[in-house]
C-alpha positions as CSV (number, residue, x, y, z in Angstrom):
1,X,80.8,273.7,-63.5
2,X,82.4,271.3,-65.9
3,X,84.1,273.7,-68.3
4,X,87.5,272.3,-67.7
5,X,86.7,268.6,-67.1
6,X,88.4,266.5,-69.6
7,X,87.9,262.7,-69.4
8,X,90.0,259.9,-70.8
9,X,88.5,256.6,-72.1
10,X,88.7,254.7,-68.8
11,X,87.0,257.6,-67.0
12,X,84.3,257.7,-69.7
13,X,83.6,254.0,-69.1
14,X,82.7,254.7,-65.5
15,X,80.7,257.8,-66.4
16,X,78.7,255.8,-68.9
17,X,77.7,253.5,-66.1
18,X,76.7,256.4,-63.9
19,X,74.8,258.2,-66.7
20,X,72.8,255.0,-67.3
21,X,72.2,254.1,-63.6
22,X,72.1,257.6,-61.9
23,X,73.7,256.2,-58.7
24,X,75.9,253.2,-58.1
25,X,78.0,252.0,-55.2
26,X,81.7,252.0,-56.0
27,X,81.9,248.3,-55.3
28,X,79.2,247.7,-57.9
29,X,81.0,249.8,-60.4
30,X,84.2,247.8,-59.7
31,X,82.3,244.5,-60.3
32,X,80.8,245.7,-63.6
33,X,84.1,247.2,-64.8
34,X,86.0,243.9,-63.9
35,X,83.5,241.9,-66.0
36,X,83.5,244.1,-69.1
37,X,87.0,245.7,-69.1
38,X,89.0,243.5,-66.8
39,X,90.2,246.1,-64.3
40,X,91.0,245.1,-60.8
41,X,89.1,246.8,-58.0
42,X,92.0,249.0,-57.0
43,X,92.3,250.4,-60.6
44,X,88.6,251.2,-60.7
45,X,88.7,252.9,-57.3
46,X,91.7,254.9,-58.4
47,X,89.8,256.1,-61.4
48,X,86.7,256.8,-59.3
49,X,88.8,258.9,-57.0
50,X,90.3,260.8,-59.9
51,X,86.8,261.6,-61.2
52,X,85.8,262.8,-57.7
53,X,88.9,265.0,-57.6
54,X,88.0,266.4,-61.1
55,X,84.5,267.1,-59.9
56,X,82.9,264.8,-62.5
57,X,81.3,262.6,-59.8
58,X,80.4,263.1,-56.1
59,X,80.7,260.5,-53.4
60,X,77.7,260.0,-51.1
61,X,77.8,258.2,-47.8
62,X,77.1,255.8,-46.3
63,X,78.3,253.1,-48.7
64,X,80.5,255.0,-51.1
65,X,77.8,255.7,-53.6
66,X,78.7,257.6,-56.8
67,X,76.6,260.1,-58.7
68,X,77.6,262.0,-61.9
69,X,77.8,265.8,-61.4
70,X,78.4,266.5,-65.1
71,X,76.0,265.4,-67.9
72,X,77.0,263.3,-70.9
73,X,75.9,266.2,-73.1
74,X,78.3,268.6,-71.3
75,X,81.2,266.1,-71.7
76,X,80.3,265.7,-75.4
77,X,80.5,269.5,-75.8
78,X,83.8,269.8,-74.0
79,X,85.4,266.9,-75.9
80,X,84.0,268.2,-79.3
81,X,85.5,271.7,-78.6
82,X,88.8,270.2,-77.6
83,X,88.9,268.1,-80.8
84,X,88.1,271.1,-83.0
85,X,90.7,273.2,-81.2
86,X,93.4,270.5,-81.5
87,X,92.9,269.2,-85.0
88,X,91.0,272.0,-86.9
89,X,92.2,275.2,-85.1
90,X,88.8,275.7,-83.6
91,X,87.1,275.8,-87.0
92,X,83.7,274.0,-87.1
93,X,83.4,274.6,-90.8
94,X,86.8,273.0,-91.6
95,X,85.8,270.0,-89.6
96,X,82.4,269.7,-91.2
97,X,83.9,270.1,-94.7
98,X,86.5,267.4,-94.1
99,X,84.1,265.0,-92.4
100,X,81.3,265.4,-94.9
101,X,83.6,264.9,-97.9
102,X,84.4,261.4,-96.7
103,X,80.9,260.3,-95.7
104,X,78.0,258.8,-97.5
105,X,75.0,260.6,-96.1
106,X,71.5,259.1,-96.0
107,X,68.7,261.4,-97.2
108,X,67.5,261.7,-93.6
109,X,71.0,262.9,-92.5
110,X,71.0,265.5,-95.3
111,X,67.5,266.7,-94.3
112,X,68.6,267.0,-90.6
113,X,71.7,269.0,-91.6
114,X,69.6,271.3,-93.8
115,X,67.1,271.8,-90.9
116,X,69.9,272.7,-88.5
117,X,71.5,275.2,-91.0
118,X,68.1,276.7,-91.7
119,X,67.5,277.2,-87.9
120,X,70.9,278.7,-87.5
121,X,70.2,281.3,-90.2
122,X,67.2,282.5,-88.3
123,X,69.1,283.2,-85.1
């Protein structure tokens, strides 16, 4: 499950709440989103229902409780692949070369990258 689920920024705001809290009532999501983003209740409920339709969250009764059915890690993987496909023709190496050329890496970052590359060579 989840291979085709793409989420926009507003949907990700709601998912972040669910990933942090496991289960929340839709009314509580609406209150939090109103406070931090300014959406009205109807807007939040529309986005919640869209997430239910996509299969990203499930609705539990009684009380219209919401629970994520897709992990944050899975969404990160889906969105990363979509970005690579769209901007770098699916090439991880092209992305990494472009990104790393413009970054100042800390020694700990370099060590972590070297560790990951080393592990990949063993597989």
